[in-house]
Each structure stands twice: as structure tokens, then as C-alpha cells.
C-alpha positions in Angstrom: 91.9 91.0 132.8 93.8 94.3 134.4 93.7 97.2 131.8 97.4 98.4 130.6 98.2 101.9 131.4 98.1 104.1 128.0 102.0 104.2 128.0 102.0 100.6 128.1 99.3 100.3 125.2 101.0 102.6 122.8 104.6 101.0 123.8 102.8 97.6 122.6 101.3 99.5 119.6 104.6 101.0 118.3 106.6 97.7 118.9 104.1 96.4 116.1 104.7 99.0 113.5 108.7 99.8 114.0 109.0 99.9 110.1 107.7 102.8 109.7 109.7 104.4 112.1 112.7 106.5 110.5 116.1 105.5 112.2 116.3 107.7 115.5 119.7 109.1 114.4 118.1 110.3 111.3 114.9 112.1 113.1 114.2 115.7 111.7 112.1 117.8 114.1 109.1 117.0 112.1 110.0 113.2 112.8 110.5 114.0 117.0 107.0 115.9 116.9 105.4 112.8 115.0 107.0 110.0 116.8 108.2 111.1 120.1 104.3 112.0 121.9 102.8 109.0 123.2 99.2 110.7 122.4 99.1 113.3 119.6 96.3 114.8 121.3 97.5 115.2 124.7 100.7 117.2 124.5 100.8 120.2 126.8 100.0 123.3 125.0 103.8 124.8 125.5 105.6 121.5 124.6 103.5 121.3 121.0 103.8 124.7 120.7 107.6 124.6 120.6 107.7 121.3 118.5 105.1 122.5 116.2 107.2 126.0 115.7 110.5 123.7 115.1 109.3 121.1 112.6 107.3 123.7 110.9 110.1 126.0 110.3 112.6 122.9 109.5 110.3 122.1 106.6 109.3 125.3 105.2 113.2 125.4 104.8 113.7 122.0 103.6 110.8 122.7 100.9 111.8 126.0 99.9 115.4 124.8 99.4 114.6 121.9 97.6 111.6 122.5 95.4 112.3 125.1 92.7 108.7 125.2 92.2 107.7 126.1 95.6 110.6 128.4 96.1 109.3 130.8 93.1 105.7 130.5 94.6 107.5 132.0 97.8 109.6 134.4 96.2 106.6 136.0 94.3 105.0 136.5 97.7 108.0 138.1 99.2 108.3 135.2 101.9 111.7 133.4 102.8 112.5 131.0 105.8 114.3 133.9 107.4 110.8 135.5 108.1 109.8 132.7 110.1 111.0 133.2 113.5 108.0 132.8 116.0 104.7 130.9 116.3 102.7 134.3 115.1 105.0 134.1 111.9 103.9 130.5 110.8 100.7 132.2 108.8 103.1 133.9 106.8 104.2 130.6 105.1 102.4 130.8 101.3 99.6 128.3 100.7 99.2 126.3 97.8 95.3 126.1 96.8 94.3 122.5 96.5 93.1 123.1 92.9 96.9 123.4 91.9 96.9 119.5 92.2 94.3 119.1 90.0 96.0 121.3 86.9 97.8 118.4 85.2 98.7 117.4 81.8 98.2 113.7 80.3 100.5 111.0 79.2 104.4 111.7 79.6 103.8 115.1 80.3 101.7 114.3 83.3 105.1 112.4 84.4 107.1 115.6 84.2 104.4 117.6 86.2 104.5 115.0 89.1 108.3 115.3 89.0 108.1 119.2 89.4 106.0 119.1 92.3 108.1 116.3 93.8 110.8 117.8 96.4 114.2 116.5 96.3 115.8 114.3 94.0 113.6 112.5 92.0 114.3 108.3 91.7 115.0 107.4 87.6 111.3 106.6 86.3 111.0 104.3 83.4 107.5 104.9 81.5 107.8 102.3 78.8 104.3 103.1 77.2 104.5 106.0 74.2 101.3 107.5 75.4 100.7 106.3 79.1 97.5 106.3 81.1 97.3 108.0 84.2 97.9 104.6 86.3 100.6 103.2 84.0 102.6 106.7 85.2 101.8 106.2 88.7 102.9 102.7 89.0 106.1 103.5 87.2 106.7 105.9 89.9 105.6 103.7 92.4 108.0 100.6 91.0 110.8 103.1 92.4 109.4 102.9 96.3 107.2 106.0 96.1 103.6 106.0 96.6 101.7 108.7 94.4 98.1 107.9 95.2 95.0 110.1 94.2 91.6 111.4 95.2 88.8 112.9 93.5 85.7 115.4 93.3 82.5 115.1 91.6 83.9 116.7 88.4 86.1 113.5 88.0 89.3 115.6 88.0 91.8 113.6 90.2 93.9 114.8 92.6 97.7 113.5 92.5 100.1 113.9 95.3 103.8 112.5 95.3 105.1 110.6 98.2 108.2 109.5 99.1 108.2 106.3 101.4 109.3 108.4 104.3 106.2 110.6 103.9 103.9 107.9 103.3 105.1 106.0 106.3 104.0 108.9 108.3 101.0 109.2 106.8 100.0 105.5 107.6 101.3 105.7 111.0 99.6 108.9 112.1 95.9 107.9 111.1 96.4 104.6 113.1 97.9 105.8 116.0 95.0 108.7 115.9 92.3 106.1 116.1 94.3 103.8 118.4 94.8 106.5 120.8 91.0 107.7 120.6 89.9 103.9 121.3 92.1 103.2 124.4 92.2 100.5 125.6 90.3 98.5 122.9 93.2 98.0 120.1 94.9 94.7 120.6 97.0 93.2 117.9 95.3 89.8 118.3 91.8 91.3 117.1 90.4 91.1 113.4 89.4 93.8 111.0 87.3 94.1 108.3 88.5 96.8 105.9 85.7 98.9 104.5 87.7 100.1 101.5 89.6 98.9 98.2 92.3 96.6 98.5 95.3 98.4 99.1 97.3 96.2 96.7 94.8 96.9 94.1 94.2 100.3 94.0 96.2 103.7 93.9 93.3 105.9 95.6 94.7 107.4 98.5 91.9 106.3 100.9 92.8 102.6 100.1 96.5 102.9 99.9 96.7 104.4 103.3 95.2 101.9 104.9 98.3 99.3 104.1 99.4 99.9 107.6 96.0 98.0 108.8 97.6 94.5 107.8 100.5 95.5 110.3 98.6 96.8 113.1 96.4 93.6 113.8 96.5 90.2 112.8 94.1 89.2 110.7 92.1 91.6 108.1 89.7 90.8 105.4 88.9 93.2 102.6 85.6 94.4 101.8 86.4 95.5 98.0 88.9 93.1 96.8 89.0 94.3 93.0 91.1 96.6 91.0 90.0 100.2 91.1 91.5 102.5 88.4 91.9 106.0 87.7 89.3 105.8 84.7 87.0 103.9 86.8 86.9 106.4 89.7 86.5 109.4 86.8 83.5 107.9 85.6 81.5 107.3 88.6 82.7 110.6 90.2 81.6 112.4 87.2 78.4 110.7 86.3 79.9 109.8 82.9 77.2 107.9 80.8 77.8 105.6 78.0 78.5 101.9 76.9 81.7 101.5 79.0 80.1 103.3 82.2 76.7 100.8 81.7 79.1 97.8 81.8 81.1 99.0 84.7 77.6 99.6 86.8 76.3 96.3 86.0 79.5 94.9 87.6 79.8 96.7 90.1 76.0 96.2 91.2 76.9 92.5 91.3 80.0 92.8 93.1 78.4 95.4 95.6 75.9 92.7 96.9 78.3 90.1 97.3 80.2 92.8 99.1 77.3 93.5 101.9 76.7 89.8 102.1 80.3 89.3 102.8 80.5 91.7 105.7 77.5 90.3 107.4 78.9 86.8 107.1 82.2 88.1 108.8 80.1 89.6 111.4 77.7 86.4 112.2 80.9 84.5 112.4 82.4 86.7 115.0 79.4 87.0 117.1 79.9 83.6 117.7 83.7 84.3 119.4 85.2 86.2 122.1 87.5 87.9 119.6 87.9 91.9 119.4 86.7 93.4 115.9 87.5 96.9 114.3 85.4 97.7 110.9 87.5 100.5 109.3 86.9 102.6 106.3 84.1 104.3 104.3 80.9 104.9 106.7 78.5 104.5 103.9 79.5 100.9 103.4 78.6 100.0 106.7 75.3 102.1 106.9 74.4 99.7 104.0 75.0 96.7 105.9 72.8 97.9 108.6 70.3 99.0 106.5 69.9 95.3 105.2 70.2 94.0 108.9 67.4 96.0 110.0 65.4 94.9 107.2 65.6 91.5 107.9 65.2 92.2 111.4 68.6 91.2 112.5 71.5 92.8 115.0 74.7 91.9 117.1 75.4 92.6 120.4 79.6 92.9 119.8 79.5 95.5 123.5 83.0 96.8 124.2 84.8 94.3 122.2 83.9 96.2 119.0 85.2 99.4 117.3 84.5 101.4 114.3 86.8 103.9 112.8 85.4 105.8 109.5 86.9 108.1 107.3 84.6 110.7 104.9 82.3 109.9 102.3 79.1 110.3 104.4 76.6 110.7 101.8 75.0 107.2 101.3 72.5 108.5 98.9 72.4 111.0 96.6 70.8 114.0 98.0 70.7 112.6 101.5 73.4 112.9 104.2 73.6 110.6 107.1 74.3 112.7 110.2 77.5 111.4 112.1 75.2 111.2 115.4 72.6 109.1 113.5 75.2 106.9 112.2 76.7 106.4 115.7 73.2 105.5 117.2 72.6 102.9 114.4 75.8 100.8 115.2 75.0 100.9 118.7 71.7 99.8 118.0 72.1 97.6 115.1 75.8 96.3 116.2 75.7 96.7 119.6 79.1 98.7 119.5 79.1 101.9 122.1 79.1 105.3 120.4 82.3 106.0 122.3 84.0 103.3 120.2 82.7 104.3 116.9 84.7 107.6 115.5 85.2 109.3 112.7 88.5 110.9 111.2 88.8 113.6 109.0 92.0 113.9 106.5 92.5 114.6 102.9 94.9 113.3 100.2 97.1 116.4 100.6 97.9 116.2 104.0 99.4 113.8 106.7 97.5 114.8 109.4 94.4 113.2 111.1 91.7 114.8 113.0 90.0 112.3 115.3 87.0 112.4 117.1 87.4 112.0 120.7 85.1 109.5 122.4 83.4 111.9 125.1 82.3 114.6 122.5 83.0 113.5 119.2 84.7 116.8 118.4 87.8 116.6 116.0 91.1 116.8 117.3 93.9 117.9 115.2 97.8 116.4 115.8 99.2 120.2 117.1 102.5 119.0 117.3 103.7 118.7 113.7 100.2 120.2 111.9 98.8 123.9 112.1 95.1 124.1 111.2 94.2 127.4 110.0 90.4 129.1 109.0 90.6 131.6 106.3 87.8 134.3 105.4 86.8 134.6 101.6 90.0 136.8 101.1 92.3 133.9 102.6 93.1 135.3 105.6 92.8 133.8 109.1 90.3 134.5 111.4 89.9 133.3 114.7 88.4 130.4 116.7 84.6 130.2 116.9 84.5 131.7 113.4 83.5 129.5 110.0 85.8 129.6 107.0 87.9 127.7 104.7 90.1 125.0 106.2 94.1 125.3 105.6 96.9 123.6 107.1 100.4 123.7 107.3 101.6 120.1 107.5 105.5 119.6 108.8 105.2 115.8 107.7 105.1 116.5 104.2 108.6 115.7 103.0 108.0 115.1 99.1 105.9 117.9 98.2 104.9 121.5 99.8 102.3 120.5 102.7 101.1 124.1 103.0 97.7 124.1 101.8 94.4 125.7 101.4 91.4 123.6 100.8 87.7 123.7 99.8 86.3 122.5 102.8 84.2 124.7 105.1 84.7 124.5 109.0 84.5 126.1 112.6 87.6 125.7 114.8 87.6 125.9 118.7 90.7 126.9 120.9 89.9 123.4 123.1 87.3 120.9 123.1 84.4 121.7 125.2 83.7 118.2 126.4 86.9 116.4 126.8 90.0 117.6 128.8 92.3 117.3 125.8 94.6 120.8 125.4 94.8 121.5 121.5 92.3 123.0 119.0 89.3 120.8 117.4 87.1 121.4 114.7 83.3 121.1 115.0 82.3 117.5 114.4 81.0 117.7 110.6 82.8 119.3 107.9 81.3 121.0 105.0 82.5 121.8 101.4 82.6 125.4 100.9 80.4 127.0 98.2 80.9 125.9 94.7 83.6 123.4 95.4 83.7 119.9 94.5 82.1 117.0 96.8 84.7 115.2 98.2 86.4 113.2 100.8 88.5 110.5 102.0 86.1 107.7 100.7 83.7 110.1 98.7 85.2 108.5 95.1 84.3 104.9 96.6 80.9 105.8 97.7 79.9 107.1 94.0 81.4 103.9 92.5 79.1 101.8 95.0 76.1 103.7 96.3 73.7 103.5 93.1 73.8 99.9 93.3 73.7 99.5 97.0 70.7 101.9 97.6 68.4 99.8 95.1 67.9 97.3 97.9 68.5 94.3 95.9 
């Protein structure tokens, strides 16, 4: 079968995902920077720089004008949209520390807190409960068409981000487009998928919620974790809370986790008998546990180039033990027969809508530099040059419903371009660490905490 050109490949992909596109006559510079390029990682540098400047100038002005909280934040720092004229000026845009999104009250005051973060006119929110839980507040917001989701750290303190549908569509579209571009020509709508994450319809965890688009990108998807995941459950597991309730949760989690591993193995066995392309997408530690059981039982597969793996965060498979991404890829090729070039990791966070994806040639993390500008900061939160370690920060033009100009607790090193492949934009070195004193977190860290103590028992 003749291989499609990349342009035909992406055009076909976009054809299945039109509902994620805003009407073209309503495109902003940010939409143009997201939806116009065929490949977010192969845009000529001058063209991408122009897109980046236009989109970030537009979004900064939009946030400054429509978000009173952020406008006051900028005024305290003596910065306004008129100060942003050139690419060099982008570093002047005031950054919000990611810890801000963890500093919230409870009950009805939590709803007011979300409303103050939100940019623009908030839909009418109806909260029926007198003293609502976090989930009840989130569900009330989401019933209006918004998508409030969250992540967490080892403290058990959540990070809540309020997205309108337009922003969430971009977040979903870019995560899948990033993976599909990097695994060319593997993707096909007719392939089957296993989602190694919670069912997006049964959780507000961002790592699960953002995978909703997976069901539109390929025709048949099975879910590994098909149960309700609440904020309370995540808080207990991330903070290591002890007590009767926690013990009951762990008891049922253990039974469900064993079933999950067996479910994935049966799915792999069924697909080995076919010629169908497959994709395993989600938390790498879940697949690590599956491969560990297969090796214990002397089993393996040979899916070859009809299989792909796309992972996101959550690399600690056991307490105190980190699974290096290089070793993980080798295990995927050894146990599943899927070549390393089709085993890619994506790096993103609940606060942003830009995804850095491994290239198949060198597995460096490439940035979508047409609408998203990565920065590395020193201990005084000042930008440093390429090749230096520091705290990761970003300017995200795709965040409409909240200010997406954020400094994180991640420690990275950024290079001007990939040392292995010919894609022209900036990259991060393959593995991202946490800065000293910061909570452990990641796209899948909260789910890992919920499952790993049971899975690592080897039962």
C-alpha cells in the first residue's frame, strides 16, 4: 500500500476533527497559529516567529482587557499591551506562578475563586448544594459547556483550571495533532486504541479529560480505567492519607487494578490475531506494569510497525524508583515488538495548551513554537539562555479563558534546535525534572499514585 504524503495524511486527520475547529471567519491570530500549520514542529523559523508574536500579542491584550485580576497583576508590574512590540518584548509579559492555581477556598467560595480566574463573561452557574464539594462545583460549571479540570501534586493540593469550550478544543486538538505528526505515517482512523487513563466521561482529572478527542481520532477505543475518579479520591492517594476510608479505597483499587492489567493483556492478545493497527495512549506506568507481568509469564508480542505508543508523564512506576524513558522504549520494543520510533512521550501540564512531543529520531521534546513560547528561568525568575538548566515557564497564546502566562515547578534545559532531527524549532532535553522543594506531579502522576501501590505488589 502506497504511503500518503504528509499533507494528505494531516488533511485526512483534520477531516475527522472538524468539530474542534472554530469557524474560520472567527479565527484569531492564536487560532491561525494553531490550526493553519500542517505540522506544528516544522514551521520555518521566520514564519513561526511572526505567528508567535502576533498570537501572543493578541492574547496578552485580550487577557489584560478582559481579566481584571490579571490586569491588576500586570499594573503592579508596570506592564501593558503597548509594551509588547517585538519578539524580544515577549519576556516582559508578567508570569503567574503555577502555585497560584492551588491557592483556593472551599464550598461556594471556590466557585467565586474560579469565576475570578475566568477571562470574559462567565456563563450562569447554578449550584444547588449549600456547602458543595469541589466536584459539585466543577460539575455545575461544566454543565454550562465549560471544562473545569484539575491535576494534583504529592501534597494532595489540586491545581484547578477553568477552560471554555474553545480553549479546551485547542488543548485536545493539539495533543492529538502533536502525536499524529510525530508518528507519521502510522495514524489511521480505522486503527484500534487502548486508553491507559481514566474514562474521560467519569472524571475531571485533566489527564483523563483531555483524552476525550481520542474517541474521535480513531474509530474504536477501549478504556483501561472505567470508574469514577473524584477529587477526594485523588487527594487521598496523592497525599498518602491514612484511615478507614483510605483503606477501603485501596482495597477496591487493588481488585480493579489487577483486572485492568488482565484486560489490557487480553486486548493485546486479541489484536495480535489481526492485521489491525493499534495505539496505546496514556500513562506509561500502566503499560510498564503490563509488560512486567508479560515478562514474568514469558509472554510477548510482535506488533511491528502497525503498533504505536504515546505516553504522557507519570514516569515513577514504584515509590522511589524512576523508569528511564530510554529503558521504557526498549521494553516496548522487546515485549510488544513496537519499534522505538513509534514509542513517543508528550510533555504538557494542566495549566497549558501546548504539548512538547518526542521526535522519533532523537526523542527530544519539540515545542509548538507558532503559538507557545517556552522560557527557562534562573533562581531569581529571570530568563536564561539556551543550554542552561532552570525553571520552565511558558507563554501560551491558546489560553482564552484564563491567563496562560505561567512559571512552573519543572526543571528543564532548552536547546535552540534538536541535535538529532532536522525540525527547526526549540526543544527541551528528553527528561523533565521537578525543581527542589516542588511537589512531584505530571500529567499522569495522580493516577499513578492511585494505582501503583497495588500494581507493584506483583499479584
